[in-house]
N, C-alpha and C positions, 0 to 999 in steps of 0.2 A: 142445712148440714152444719154441725158445730163440732169442734175438736176439744171442747171444754173438759169432758170426762177423761179423755185420753191424756190431756195436758196435766190434769190433777193427779192421775195415776203415775205419770212419768216424774212429776215433781216429788211425789211421795216416795217413789222408788229411789230417786236420787238422794233423798234425805236418809233413807235406810243405808245406802252405800256410804254416805259420809259418816254415819254413826258406826257402821262396821269398820270403816277405815280408821277412825279415831281410836276405837277400843280393841280392834283386831278380834272380832267376835265370831266371824263365820268365814267368809271368802278370804278375808285378809289374814286370818289365822292359819288356814291351810287351803290354798287356792284349788289344788287338784281335788281333794276330798270334798270341799265345799261345792265346787262346780258339778261334781258327780251327784251329790245329794240334791242340789237344786234341780238338775236336769231330770233326775228320777221323779222328784215331786211334781214338776211341771208336766212331764209326760203322763204321770198317773192321772192328774186332774184333767188334763186335756182329753185323755182317753175316756174318762168318766163323762165329760161334757159331750163328746162325740157319740157315745152310746145313748145318753139321754136324748140328744137331738134325733138320732136315728129311730128311737122308740116313740118319739112324738111327745115327750114329757115337757119340753119347752122349745122355744124358738127365739129368734132375734126380737128384742124389744123395740118399741117405737118412741124413744126418748129424743128430746131436742138437743141433748148434750152429746149424743152419739155422733161419730164421724160419718157413719154410713158405709165404711169400708169393711167388707167381709172377707175373711180368709177362706172360708167355705160357706155354703148356704147355712144361714142361721148362726154362724160363728163370727161375731165381729172382732176386729183386731183388739178392741178394748178387753175382750175376754182373755186373750192370751197374756196381755200385759197385767191384767188383774191377777191371773193365776200365778204369774211370776212374782208379782209383788206379795201376794199372800204367802207363798212358799218362803220367799226371802225374809219377810217380816217374822214368820214363825221361827226360822233358824236364828235370826238376830236376837229375838226375844229369849230363845233358849240359851244363847250365848250370854246374854246379860244376866239371866237368872242364875245360871250355873257359875258365872264368874263372881257375882256380887252378893248372892243371897244363899248359896248352898255351901255349907262347910264340908270340906273333904278331910276325913281323919288323917292324921299324920301317920306315916308308916313307921313300924318299929316300936309302937307303944304297947 
């Protein structure tokens, strides 16, 4: 049993939090709205996984880097952390792109 994959996911998630905090891109721009969007995204993909597991499309992998801790049968704790990281990463990237690369036309022109 190893906790390597979970540790890497948590470090990556922590880096996203630091980036978000520094530039106020998502949760640090509007905590209430950001938390709601993040919760909806995580719930959607978690439901997606649960449906796929129940239909037999996939199950828990057998990797040496996995902790072996399951939240439900065939749903390792790493999957929930990965889904959270993926949703958070997407919103931070959206914040970066809209802040630094998308020009918003000035009103009144």
